Biotite code that builds the C-alpha atoms (Angstrom):
import biotite.structure as struc

atoms = struc.array([
    struc.Atom([-150.478, -70.677, 16.648], chain_id="A", res_id=1, res_name="MET", atom_name="CA", element="C"),
    struc.Atom([-153.113, -71.653, 18.629], chain_id="A", res_id=2, res_name="ASP", atom_name="CA", element="C"),
    struc.Atom([-152.028, -72.575, 22.230], chain_id="A", res_id=3, res_name="VAL", atom_name="CA", element="C"),
    struc.Atom([-153.096, -75.896, 22.475], chain_id="A", res_id=4, res_name="THR", atom_name="CA", element="C"),
    struc.Atom([-154.683, -77.159, 26.438], chain_id="A", res_id=5, res_name="PRO", atom_name="CA", element="C"),
    struc.Atom([-151.649, -79.717, 26.155], chain_id="A", res_id=6, res_name="GLU", atom_name="CA", element="C"),
    struc.Atom([-149.355, -76.829, 25.959], chain_id="A", res_id=7, res_name="VAL", atom_name="CA", element="C"),
    struc.Atom([-151.386, -74.544, 28.334], chain_id="A", res_id=8, res_name="SER", atom_name="CA", element="C"),
    struc.Atom([-150.589, -77.532, 31.244], chain_id="A", res_id=9, res_name="ALA", atom_name="CA", element="C"),
    struc.Atom([-147.289, -77.934, 30.144], chain_id="A", res_id=10, res_name="LEU", atom_name="CA", element="C"),
    struc.Atom([-146.508, -74.908, 30.753], chain_id="A", res_id=11, res_name="ALA", atom_name="CA", element="C"),
    struc.Atom([-148.507, -74.573, 34.040], chain_id="A", res_id=12, res_name="VAL", atom_name="CA", element="C"),
    struc.Atom([-146.920, -77.971, 35.332], chain_id="A", res_id=13, res_name="GLN", atom_name="CA", element="C"),
    struc.Atom([-142.802, -76.316, 34.430], chain_id="A", res_id=14, res_name="VAL", atom_name="CA", element="C"),
    struc.Atom([-144.101, -73.349, 36.141], chain_id="A", res_id=15, res_name="GLY", atom_name="CA", element="C"),
    struc.Atom([-145.117, -75.117, 39.318], chain_id="A", res_id=16, res_name="GLY", atom_name="CA", element="C"),
    struc.Atom([-142.167, -77.261, 39.019], chain_id="A", res_id=17, res_name="ALA", atom_name="CA", element="C"),
    struc.Atom([-139.813, -74.213, 38.452], chain_id="A", res_id=18, res_name="LEU", atom_name="CA", element="C"),
    struc.Atom([-141.189, -72.570, 41.793], chain_id="A", res_id=19, res_name="VAL", atom_name="CA", element="C"),
    struc.Atom([-140.815, -76.049, 43.828], chain_id="A", res_id=20, res_name="THR", atom_name="CA", element="C"),
    struc.Atom([-136.794, -75.939, 42.501], chain_id="A", res_id=21, res_name="ALA", atom_name="CA", element="C"),
    struc.Atom([-136.394, -72.787, 43.855], chain_id="A", res_id=22, res_name="MET", atom_name="CA", element="C"),
    struc.Atom([-136.802, -74.087, 47.330], chain_id="A", res_id=23, res_name="PHE", atom_name="CA", element="C"),
    struc.Atom([-134.627, -76.865, 46.719], chain_id="A", res_id=24, res_name="ALA", atom_name="CA", element="C"),
    struc.Atom([-130.546, -77.734, 46.618], chain_id="A", res_id=25, res_name="SER", atom_name="CA", element="C"),
    struc.Atom([-129.552, -77.562, 43.194], chain_id="A", res_id=26, res_name="GLY", atom_name="CA", element="C"),
    struc.Atom([-131.213, -74.244, 41.927], chain_id="A", res_id=27, res_name="TRP", atom_name="CA", element="C"),
    struc.Atom([-128.353, -73.363, 40.039], chain_id="A", res_id=28, res_name="GLY", atom_name="CA", element="C"),
    struc.Atom([-129.262, -76.258, 38.010], chain_id="A", res_id=29, res_name="LYS", atom_name="CA", element="C"),
    struc.Atom([-132.348, -75.686, 37.335], chain_id="A", res_id=30, res_name="ALA", atom_name="CA", element="C"),
    struc.Atom([-132.173, -72.258, 36.192], chain_id="A", res_id=31, res_name="LYS", atom_name="CA", element="C"),
    struc.Atom([-130.238, -73.288, 33.541], chain_id="A", res_id=32, res_name="ALA", atom_name="CA", element="C"),
    struc.Atom([-132.235, -76.094, 32.586], chain_id="A", res_id=33, res_name="MET", atom_name="CA", element="C"),
    struc.Atom([-134.801, -73.901, 32.345], chain_id="A", res_id=34, res_name="PHE", atom_name="CA", element="C"),
    struc.Atom([-133.033, -71.418, 30.351], chain_id="A", res_id=35, res_name="ALA", atom_name="CA", element="C"),
    struc.Atom([-131.526, -74.058, 27.690], chain_id="A", res_id=36, res_name="ARG", atom_name="CA", element="C"),
    struc.Atom([-135.301, -75.605, 27.369], chain_id="A", res_id=37, res_name="ALA", atom_name="CA", element="C"),
    struc.Atom([-137.248, -72.597, 27.129], chain_id="A", res_id=38, res_name="THR", atom_name="CA", element="C"),
    struc.Atom([-134.251, -71.845, 24.060], chain_id="A", res_id=39, res_name="GLY", atom_name="CA", element="C"),
    struc.Atom([-132.331, -68.873, 26.008], chain_id="A", res_id=40, res_name="VAL", atom_name="CA", element="C"),
    struc.Atom([-129.147, -69.306, 23.675], chain_id="A", res_id=41, res_name="GLU", atom_name="CA", element="C"),
    struc.Atom([-127.716, -65.878, 24.361], chain_id="A", res_id=42, res_name="ASN", atom_name="CA", element="C"),
    struc.Atom([-125.481, -65.584, 27.165], chain_id="A", res_id=43, res_name="VAL", atom_name="CA", element="C"),
    struc.Atom([-126.395, -61.876, 28.066], chain_id="A", res_id=44, res_name="ASN", atom_name="CA", element="C"),
    struc.Atom([-130.293, -63.565, 27.882], chain_id="A", res_id=45, res_name="ASP", atom_name="CA", element="C"),
    struc.Atom([-129.386, -66.447, 29.964], chain_id="A", res_id=46, res_name="GLN", atom_name="CA", element="C"),
    struc.Atom([-128.168, -63.759, 32.676], chain_id="A", res_id=47, res_name="ASN", atom_name="CA", element="C"),
    struc.Atom([-131.110, -61.693, 32.221], chain_id="A", res_id=48, res_name="ARG", atom_name="CA", element="C"),
    struc.Atom([-133.349, -64.530, 32.872], chain_id="A", res_id=49, res_name="ILE", atom_name="CA", element="C"),
    struc.Atom([-131.257, -66.381, 35.951], chain_id="A", res_id=50, res_name="SER", atom_name="CA", element="C"),
    struc.Atom([-131.377, -62.757, 37.560], chain_id="A", res_id=51, res_name="ASP", atom_name="CA", element="C"),
    struc.Atom([-134.904, -62.167, 36.982], chain_id="A", res_id=52, res_name="ARG", atom_name="CA", element="C"),
    struc.Atom([-135.807, -66.120, 38.532], chain_id="A", res_id=53, res_name="LEU", atom_name="CA", element="C"),
    struc.Atom([-133.065, -65.167, 41.769], chain_id="A", res_id=54, res_name="ASP", atom_name="CA", element="C"),
    struc.Atom([-135.605, -61.811, 42.084], chain_id="A", res_id=55, res_name="GLN", atom_name="CA", element="C"),
    struc.Atom([-138.741, -64.089, 41.818], chain_id="A", res_id=56, res_name="ASP", atom_name="CA", element="C"),
    struc.Atom([-136.831, -66.632, 44.186], chain_id="A", res_id=57, res_name="ARG", atom_name="CA", element="C"),
    struc.Atom([-136.018, -63.787, 46.708], chain_id="A", res_id=58, res_name="GLN", atom_name="CA", element="C"),
    struc.Atom([-139.623, -62.617, 46.716], chain_id="A", res_id=59, res_name="ARG", atom_name="CA", element="C"),
    struc.Atom([-141.091, -65.822, 47.696], chain_id="A", res_id=60, res_name="LEU", atom_name="CA", element="C"),
    struc.Atom([-137.775, -66.507, 50.407], chain_id="A", res_id=61, res_name="ALA", atom_name="CA", element="C"),
    struc.Atom([-138.786, -63.260, 52.151], chain_id="A", res_id=62, res_name="SER", atom_name="CA", element="C"),
    struc.Atom([-142.865, -63.235, 52.011], chain_id="A", res_id=63, res_name="ALA", atom_name="CA", element="C"),
    struc.Atom([-144.909, -63.320, 54.537], chain_id="A", res_id=64, res_name="GLU", atom_name="CA", element="C"),
    struc.Atom([-146.194, -67.012, 55.317], chain_id="A", res_id=65, res_name="ALA", atom_name="CA", element="C"),
    struc.Atom([-149.860, -65.871, 54.716], chain_id="A", res_id=66, res_name="VAL", atom_name="CA", element="C"),
    struc.Atom([-148.999, -64.091, 51.063], chain_id="A", res_id=67, res_name="ASN", atom_name="CA", element="C"),
    struc.Atom([-146.916, -67.236, 50.112], chain_id="A", res_id=68, res_name="LEU", atom_name="CA", element="C"),
    struc.Atom([-149.272, -69.146, 48.366], chain_id="A", res_id=69, res_name="PRO", atom_name="CA", element="C"),
    struc.Atom([-150.582, -66.359, 46.428], chain_id="A", res_id=70, res_name="SER", atom_name="CA", element="C"),
    struc.Atom([-147.536, -65.275, 45.606], chain_id="A", res_id=71, res_name="LEU", atom_name="CA", element="C"),
    struc.Atom([-146.148, -69.033, 44.366], chain_id="A", res_id=72, res_name="LYS", atom_name="CA", element="C"),
    struc.Atom([-149.246, -69.342, 42.223], chain_id="A", res_id=73, res_name="THR", atom_name="CA", element="C"),
    struc.Atom([-148.221, -65.702, 40.575], chain_id="A", res_id=74, res_name="PHE", atom_name="CA", element="C"),
    struc.Atom([-144.683, -66.260, 40.043], chain_id="A", res_id=75, res_name="VAL", atom_name="CA", element="C"),
    struc.Atom([-145.491, -69.966, 38.669], chain_id="A", res_id=76, res_name="ALA", atom_name="CA", element="C"),
    struc.Atom([-148.133, -68.566, 36.202], chain_id="A", res_id=77, res_name="ASP", atom_name="CA", element="C"),
    struc.Atom([-145.902, -65.622, 35.036], chain_id="A", res_id=78, res_name="LYS", atom_name="CA", element="C"),
    struc.Atom([-143.211, -68.583, 34.016], chain_id="A", res_id=79, res_name="TRP", atom_name="CA", element="C"),
    struc.Atom([-145.875, -70.577, 32.616], chain_id="A", res_id=80, res_name="SER", atom_name="CA", element="C"),
    struc.Atom([-146.902, -67.734, 30.166], chain_id="A", res_id=81, res_name="GLU", atom_name="CA", element="C"),
    struc.Atom([-142.939, -67.413, 29.308], chain_id="A", res_id=82, res_name="PHE", atom_name="CA", element="C"),
    struc.Atom([-143.285, -71.335, 28.529], chain_id="A", res_id=83, res_name="VAL", atom_name="CA", element="C"),
    struc.Atom([-145.976, -70.438, 26.707], chain_id="A", res_id=84, res_name="VAL", atom_name="CA", element="C"),
    struc.Atom([-144.312, -68.035, 24.684], chain_id="A", res_id=85, res_name="GLU", atom_name="CA", element="C"),
    struc.Atom([-140.911, -70.148, 23.605], chain_id="A", res_id=86, res_name="SER", atom_name="CA", element="C"),
    struc.Atom([-143.099, -72.575, 22.572], chain_id="A", res_id=87, res_name="VAL", atom_name="CA", element="C"),
    struc.Atom([-145.459, -69.933, 20.236], chain_id="A", res_id=88, res_name="ILE", atom_name="CA", element="C"),
    struc.Atom([-141.913, -69.044, 19.040], chain_id="A", res_id=89, res_name="ARG", atom_name="CA", element="C"),
    struc.Atom([-140.681, -72.562, 18.382], chain_id="A", res_id=90, res_name="ASN", atom_name="CA", element="C"),
    struc.Atom([-142.813, -75.596, 18.138], chain_id="A", res_id=91, res_name="PRO", atom_name="CA", element="C"),
    struc.Atom([-140.371, -77.859, 18.362], chain_id="A", res_id=92, res_name="GLU", atom_name="CA", element="C"),
    struc.Atom([-139.318, -76.392, 21.888], chain_id="A", res_id=93, res_name="ARG", atom_name="CA", element="C"),
    struc.Atom([-142.224, -78.322, 23.687], chain_id="A", res_id=94, res_name="ALA", atom_name="CA", element="C"),
    struc.Atom([-140.286, -81.646, 23.473], chain_id="A", res_id=95, res_name="ASP", atom_name="CA", element="C"),
    struc.Atom([-137.179, -80.356, 25.188], chain_id="A", res_id=96, res_name="GLU", atom_name="CA", element="C"),
    struc.Atom([-139.487, -78.455, 27.596], chain_id="A", res_id=97, res_name="ILE", atom_name="CA", element="C"),
    struc.Atom([-141.566, -81.399, 27.722], chain_id="A", res_id=98, res_name="ARG", atom_name="CA", element="C"),
    struc.Atom([-137.666, -83.109, 28.900], chain_id="A", res_id=99, res_name="ASP", atom_name="CA", element="C"),
    struc.Atom([-137.227, -80.361, 31.126], chain_id="A", res_id=100, res_name="LEU", atom_name="CA", element="C"),
    struc.Atom([-140.206, -81.290, 33.305], chain_id="A", res_id=101, res_name="LEU", atom_name="CA", element="C"),
    struc.Atom([-139.300, -85.220, 33.834], chain_id="A", res_id=102, res_name="SER", atom_name="CA", element="C"),
    struc.Atom([-135.949, -83.787, 34.878], chain_id="A", res_id=103, res_name="GLU", atom_name="CA", element="C"),
    struc.Atom([-137.684, -81.554, 37.430], chain_id="A", res_id=104, res_name="MET", atom_name="CA", element="C"),
    struc.Atom([-140.065, -83.847, 38.913], chain_id="A", res_id=105, res_name="LEU", atom_name="CA", element="C"),
    struc.Atom([-137.286, -86.659, 38.816], chain_id="A", res_id=106, res_name="GLN", atom_name="CA", element="C"),
    struc.Atom([-134.589, -84.154, 40.497], chain_id="A", res_id=107, res_name="GLU", atom_name="CA", element="C"),
    struc.Atom([-136.765, -81.446, 42.678], chain_id="A", res_id=108, res_name="PHE", atom_name="CA", element="C"),
    struc.Atom([-140.153, -82.904, 43.765], chain_id="A", res_id=109, res_name="GLN", atom_name="CA", element="C"),
    struc.Atom([-138.628, -85.658, 45.787], chain_id="A", res_id=110, res_name="THR", atom_name="CA", element="C"),
    struc.Atom([-136.987, -82.908, 48.164], chain_id="A", res_id=111, res_name="GLU", atom_name="CA", element="C"),
    struc.Atom([-140.558, -81.598, 48.540], chain_id="A", res_id=112, res_name="SER", atom_name="CA", element="C"),
    struc.Atom([-143.075, -84.049, 48.472], chain_id="A", res_id=113, res_name="SER", atom_name="CA", element="C"),
    struc.Atom([-145.419, -81.744, 51.294], chain_id="A", res_id=114, res_name="SER", atom_name="CA", element="C"),
    struc.Atom([-146.233, -79.561, 48.294], chain_id="A", res_id=115, res_name="GLU", atom_name="CA", element="C"),
    struc.Atom([-150.047, -79.097, 48.441], chain_id="A", res_id=116, res_name="PRO", atom_name="CA", element="C"),
    struc.Atom([-152.295, -80.106, 45.122], chain_id="A", res_id=117, res_name="VAL", atom_name="CA", element="C"),
    struc.Atom([-152.525, -77.520, 42.713], chain_id="A", res_id=118, res_name="VAL", atom_name="CA", element="C"),
    struc.Atom([-155.381, -77.509, 40.748], chain_id="A", res_id=119, res_name="GLN", atom_name="CA", element="C"),
    struc.Atom([-156.285, -75.086, 37.728], chain_id="A", res_id=120, res_name="VAL", atom_name="CA", element="C"),
    struc.Atom([-159.154, -74.772, 35.613], chain_id="A", res_id=121, res_name="ALA", atom_name="CA", element="C"),
    struc.Atom([-160.272, -72.889, 32.871], chain_id="A", res_id=122, res_name="ARG", atom_name="CA", element="C"),
    struc.Atom([-163.186, -72.442, 31.090], chain_id="A", res_id=123, res_name="ALA", atom_name="CA", element="C"),
    struc.Atom([-164.781, -71.367, 28.050], chain_id="A", res_id=124, res_name="ASP", atom_name="CA", element="C"),
    struc.Atom([-165.450, -72.793, 24.416], chain_id="A", res_id=125, res_name="GLY", atom_name="CA", element="C"),
    struc.Atom([-168.056, -75.900, 24.583], chain_id="A", res_id=126, res_name="PHE", atom_name="CA", element="C"),
    struc.Atom([-165.640, -78.779, 24.640], chain_id="A", res_id=127, res_name="GLY", atom_name="CA", element="C"),
    struc.Atom([-164.926, -80.019, 27.984], chain_id="A", res_id=128, res_name="ASN", atom_name="CA", element="C"),
    struc.Atom([-161.504, -82.380, 28.905], chain_id="A", res_id=129, res_name="SER", atom_name="CA", element="C"),
    struc.Atom([-159.861, -83.178, 31.459], chain_id="A", res_id=130, res_name="ILE", atom_name="CA", element="C"),
    struc.Atom([-156.116, -83.634, 31.848], chain_id="A", res_id=131, res_name="ASN", atom_name="CA", element="C"),
    struc.Atom([-154.402, -84.808, 34.917], chain_id="A", res_id=132, res_name="GLN", atom_name="CA", element="C"),
    struc.Atom([-150.650, -85.804, 35.054], chain_id="A", res_id=133, res_name="VAL", atom_name="CA", element="C"),
    struc.Atom([-149.164, -86.958, 38.288], chain_id="A", res_id=134, res_name="GLY", atom_name="CA", element="C"),
    struc.Atom([-150.323, -85.327, 41.422], chain_id="A", res_id=135, res_name="LYS", atom_name="CA", element="C"),
    struc.Atom([-151.786, -81.874, 38.929], chain_id="A", res_id=136, res_name="ASN", atom_name="CA", element="C"),
    struc.Atom([-155.299, -81.720, 37.492], chain_id="A", res_id=137, res_name="GLN", atom_name="CA", element="C"),
    struc.Atom([-155.961, -79.197, 34.946], chain_id="A", res_id=138, res_name="TYR", atom_name="CA", element="C"),
    struc.Atom([-159.251, -78.713, 33.965], chain_id="A", res_id=139, res_name="ASN", atom_name="CA", element="C"),
    struc.Atom([-160.273, -77.351, 30.049], chain_id="A", res_id=140, res_name="PHE", atom_name="CA", element="C"),
    struc.Atom([-163.965, -76.781, 30.119], chain_id="A", res_id=141, res_name="GLY", atom_name="CA", element="C"),
    struc.Atom([-167.170, -74.851, 29.252], chain_id="A", res_id=142, res_name="SER", atom_name="CA", element="C"),
    struc.Atom([-169.281, -72.411, 31.739], chain_id="A", res_id=143, res_name="GLY", atom_name="CA", element="C"),
    struc.Atom([-171.640, -72.099, 28.650], chain_id="A", res_id=144, res_name="ARG", atom_name="CA", element="C"),
    struc.Atom([-174.433, -74.255, 28.451], chain_id="A", res_id=145, res_name="GLY", atom_name="CA", element="C"),
])
């Protein structure tokens, strides 16, 4: 399955929302929502994913301030890739993941309204399109002429 720009943008948004949720109250709920939406149904797998999420949360909490922005990006990218893999395994998961994003934005973004605007750009191919949702903008375009 080819990964569409829409799926890529959705995954990036979920990764960013997940990192935001790591700093919010209700983190346990966010982990459970994430596991459910990405199709992790086996209890052992849920625990493994939960442990990995908690390890990333701990890394972020203990990071030096100067390293925090790049570490947040790294963690968000890692979980974004997990979302993409989930959609590749089961394309119908995209709807559940959109619902997850909506819930996470409602639940956790209000607690952290001072988050900086995140822009992610990827250039390849020959087309150019921009997908902007909320305060995040995703550019998918060409660096070739």
